C-alpha positions in Angstrom: 110.9 118.1 89.7 114.1 118.3 91.8 112.5 116.3 94.6 111.2 113.6 92.2 114.4 113.3 90.2 117.0 113.8 92.9 118.7 116.5 90.7 119.3 119.8 92.3 117.1 122.8 91.3 120.2 124.8 90.2 121.2 122.0 87.9 117.7 121.7 86.4 117.6 125.4 85.9 120.9 125.4 84.0 119.6 122.6 81.8 116.3 124.4 81.1 118.2 127.5 80.0 120.7 125.6 77.8 123.7 126.3 80.0 124.3 122.7 80.9 123.6 119.2 79.5 123.0 116.2 81.6 125.3 113.2 81.5 124.0 109.8 80.5 123.9 108.7 84.2 121.8 111.7 85.1 119.5 111.2 82.2 119.1 107.5 83.2 118.4 108.6 86.8 115.8 111.1 85.7 114.0 108.6 83.5 113.9 105.9 86.2 112.7 108.3 88.9 110.0 109.8 86.7 109.1 106.3 85.5 109.4 107.2 81.8 111.5 105.8 78.9 114.7 107.7 78.3 113.7 108.1 74.7 110.6 110.0 75.9 113.0 112.7 77.3 114.1 113.5 73.8 110.8 113.1 72.0 109.3 116.2 70.5 105.6 116.9 70.7 104.0 116.2 67.3 100.5 117.5 66.7 99.9 114.9 64.0 100.4 111.8 66.2 97.9 109.0 66.0 95.5 108.6 68.9 96.6 106.1 71.5 94.1 103.4 72.4 94.4 101.7 75.7 91.7 99.1 74.9 90.7 99.1 78.6 87.5 97.5 79.6 85.8 96.7 82.9 82.4 95.2 83.5 80.8 96.8 86.6 78.8 94.5 88.8 77.3 95.8 92.1 78.3 92.5 93.9 82.0 93.1 92.8 82.0 96.8 93.8 84.2 98.1 96.6 81.7 99.1 99.2 82.0 101.9 101.8 79.3 102.5 104.4 78.8 105.9 106.1 76.0 107.2 108.2 74.7 109.1 105.2 75.5 106.9 102.2 76.4 103.4 101.0 79.0 103.9 98.2 79.6 101.2 95.6 82.8 102.0 93.7 82.7 100.3 90.3 85.6 99.1 88.1 88.1 99.2 90.9 90.5 96.9 89.1 91.4 99.6 86.6 94.2 101.9 87.8 94.7 105.5 86.8 91.1 106.0 85.7 90.1 109.4 84.4 86.6 108.9 85.9 85.4 107.3 89.1 82.0 105.7 88.8 80.0 105.3 92.0 76.5 104.0 92.7 75.4 105.6 95.9 72.4 104.8 98.2 71.4 108.0 100.0 69.8 107.7 103.4 70.3 111.1 105.1 67.1 113.1 105.1 68.2 116.5 106.5 71.2 118.7 106.1 71.6 118.6 110.0 71.7 114.8 109.8 74.2 114.9 107.0 76.6 117.2 108.8 79.4 119.2 107.2 79.4 119.6 103.4 82.0 117.5 101.6 84.5 118.7 99.1 87.2 117.1 97.0 89.2 117.7 93.9 87.6 117.6 90.4 84.1 117.7 89.1 81.2 115.3 89.3 77.9 114.5 87.7 75.1 112.8 89.7 72.2 111.1 88.0 69.1 110.0 90.0 68.3 106.4 89.3 65.6 105.9 92.0 63.8 108.3 94.4 64.3 112.0 94.7 67.3 113.9 96.1 67.9 117.4 97.4 71.3 118.9 96.4 72.9 121.4 98.8 76.0 123.3 97.8 78.1 126.1 99.2 77.3 128.8 96.6 73.8 127.9 95.3 70.3 127.4 96.7 69.2 123.8 97.3 67.7 122.0 94.3 65.5 118.9 94.1 66.2 116.3 91.5 63.7 113.6 90.4 64.4 110.2 88.8 66.1 110.8 85.4 67.5 114.2 86.3 71.1 115.0 86.9 73.4 117.8 88.2 77.0 118.6 87.2 79.1 120.4 89.8 82.6 121.6 90.8 83.5 119.1 93.6 85.8 121.6 95.3 82.6 123.5 96.3 81.1 122.1 99.5 78.2 119.8 98.6 75.7 117.3 100.1 73.1 115.0 98.7 70.1 114.0 100.9 66.9 112.1 100.3 64.2 114.6 99.4 61.1 115.1 101.5 58.8 112.1 101.3 61.6 109.8 100.1 63.2 107.2 102.5 66.2 106.4 100.2 67.5 107.4 96.8 69.9 105.7 94.5 72.2 107.8 92.2 75.0 107.1 89.8 77.9 109.5 90.3 80.9 110.0 88.1 83.8 112.0 89.5 86.8 113.1 87.5 89.9 115.0 88.3 93.4 115.6 86.9 94.6 114.5 90.4 95.6 110.9 90.1 94.9 110.5 93.9 91.1 111.2 93.4 90.1 107.6 94.2 92.0 107.6 97.4 90.6 110.9 98.5 87.0 109.8 97.7 87.4 106.5 99.6 88.9 108.3 102.6 86.2 111.1 102.9 84.6 109.2 105.7 83.3 105.8 106.7 84.5 102.3 106.9 85.2 100.0 104.0 83.1 96.8 103.7 84.2 94.2 101.2 
């Protein structure tokens, strides 16, 4: 908090323990640096508040997706115009056919669900035996566990819908920077 607000830790500690109050200037500095309204600093949590609706909407079209090609996958990130999403939807074309071809297992923050749209995939993970999924089947995993998806035996390619989520607001950046080059 000190690094974000520019207010020394000792001062913040005194405020937290009711031994000091912040001046108007410091409160204004705090609200600006945290990018919140000053009134929100004084608002009390109320369990009876009305739900807030964002009314966000995005139509996902594959031709408008942000595309990243890697040796193993073609990723199509959908709804990229929405910022601070809680879920990251990705259509993925899987080409790797062996774990040796895939390489090191990937890991990132959050959780994900993978739903097989076309073909068959083999799911490899750090703590479980491999499992094969057919069209219409899905798997939900902890994404911090090393994992890899490959085309199952007898399948040249597979197409899956993946949805990743995390409390980390930088999830989209970490997913896009796992590997590969962006292709617009």
